[in-house]
N, C-alpha and C positions, 0 to 999 in steps of 0.2 A: 503493499499500500504507498504512496506516495506520502510523505513525512508533512507537507502541507495541508492535506486532505486529513490526514488523521490528528493532526493540531486542531484543527477548525472543529472536527468532529469531538474531542475532546473539550475545546473550550466550549462548544454547544449544551454538551451534557454538565460540564462544572455548573453553567449558567442556569439549566434546567431545575439544577438539584438545590440551586442557592435558591430560585425564584419559591419553589415547592417547599423551602425549609421556612423561607421570610412568610410565605402563606401561612404556614403552621404555624409561627410563633404569633403573627395578628391574631389568628383563629383563637389560639391559647389567650394571649390577652382581652379580645373582646369578650369571649364567653366569660373569663374571671372579672369582669368587671360587674356584672349583674346578679353576682354573690354576695348576699349580706353578710357580713363576717360575725353580727351578734347572732345568725340562725345557728341553730346545734350542728355538731361535726356533723352526722348522719346524713342532715340536710344538704351542707353546704356540698359533699362529696357525690350526693345522688345527683344535683344538678349539676358538679363541675367532672362528673366520672367519664362521661364520653370523650370529651376533648383530652382528658388524659388516657385514654386508649389512643386515640390516633396521635397522640404526641408520643407513645412509648412505640406504637407500632413504627412511624417515621424514624426513630430511633433504632429501633431495629433493622430496617431496612437500610440504612446509611452504615452503621454497623458490618453488616452482612456483606455491602457493596466494599466499603473499606477492604475487610477480609480476603473478600475475591480478587480484587484487584492487588491486593498486597503476595495473593498465592499465584495470580496466572500469570502476570505481568513477567518474574523473575522465573517462571518458569519458562516462557517463551524466550526470553532472553538465555536463558539456558543452553536451549534449541538450537537457536542463530550461534550464539557465541560462545562454545564450549569452554573458553578459559574463562570466562568471567564464573561460568559454572561451576569450576571449581571451586573459586574465591566464595562463593554462596555456600557450597557445600563445607567447606570449612569453617565457615560463620556457622552455620547450623550446629555441626559437630561440638565448636564450641559453648554454643547454646545448652545443647544438652549434656554436655560435663556439668555445666553452671548449675542446672538443674537436677543433675543428680549429685551433687556436692550439696546444694540448700537442703535438697530432700534428706539428704545423711545427716545432714549438721540439725534440722528441724526436731525440735521435741514433741512427744504424744501423749504427755503424761496427764490427765485427767484434771480439771483446773478447779478449785475448791472454790465455789462462786454464792456467798450466803444468799439464800433467798431466789436463786437462779436454779429452774427446773427443766429447762428447754431441752429441746434433742440436740442442739449444735454441739454440746461440747462431749463429743468423741473423739477417739484415739485419730480415725482417719481425715476427719477434717482439722482438727489441730495439726497435723502431721504438713496437712497442706496449706493451711496461713502459715503457719514457719517459715515453709520452702520460700512462701511469696516472700514474705519479709526479707529473708537471707537473699533472694533475687532482686529485690529491691537496693539492698546493700552493695550488690556485687556492679550492678548497673550504676548507680549512685559514685561507686569508687572508680569504676570504668570512665564514665564521663569528667570525673575530676583528672585522672590519670590522662586522658585524651588532650583537655584542657593546656595542664601542664605542657605538655609535651608541644601542643601546637606554639605555644608561647615562647620554649626553650629554641625551637626548632627555628621559629623565625628570627632568633639571633643570629643565628651561625649563615644565615643566607645573605 
């Protein structure tokens, strides 16, 4: 496909998503304007619930599109340019190792929370939550190291 045509299609798609997002936001605030804050909570939610569903569905669509394009374009690039594919696979391998290390470091000890009898205090969820926290630490450290490396490498150029 010609790069100019692809760029034009991408811009049209971008503007279309932006227009629909603005429309959903405007509908959200227009619908919100008619709700009396002094009404009971259940009445406010019953009046407001339909627009919240639209808002959440649009958010799911945007997240789904982001995931789709994040996966599809690198795969297409790997097919067209196999050398860049090796870099992508190396990045995925590093990510897998970091996930494994984070999961290994995470603790799954049941928390003693006074007054909480919910179903979320189970070892599997606690282990995954801990892994997420460790992954956040790893990515934060990687970002800081990248900033330091970038600043130092500019001094020597």
